[in-house]
Steps between C-alpha positions, in 0.01 A plus 500: 500500500308787657144575393591827328771320298246237400253773401765674290579175316130448437457856373790445258335180374772279646439158652547517875336166579839337562524705819169367634478214749176332395537196725255637756276711278126477561195710426342678791182327609595187305650302787388139494314332782385140495135418567321167498159473338285190477312457170240240406629228266285623209654848529856363498418298190359809327804705599732229369314488167530875462867492599571232238309696237705813574828312550555637849481369855186471710649758736542746212135463401386558858724806543394663174130436556512630856698808393250576223208465737662714770594773252144506373338516844752697703460878493812689392674710757 
């Protein structure tokens, strides 16, 4: 389906999502890249406690906390 056909469907309130190939969809700037970070044992234990409390993984806690800190301290633009 061409883009203008998709736009027309959207404008008419029709569902055009069946024509989308979402297998390789990703957000710009959201590509993943693995990094290794060494943490002291006490910090890992604290992260694990917080992860258990929230019902998420340690990695999720780290990502959210880092994202919050970066958003707070990084100038927009």
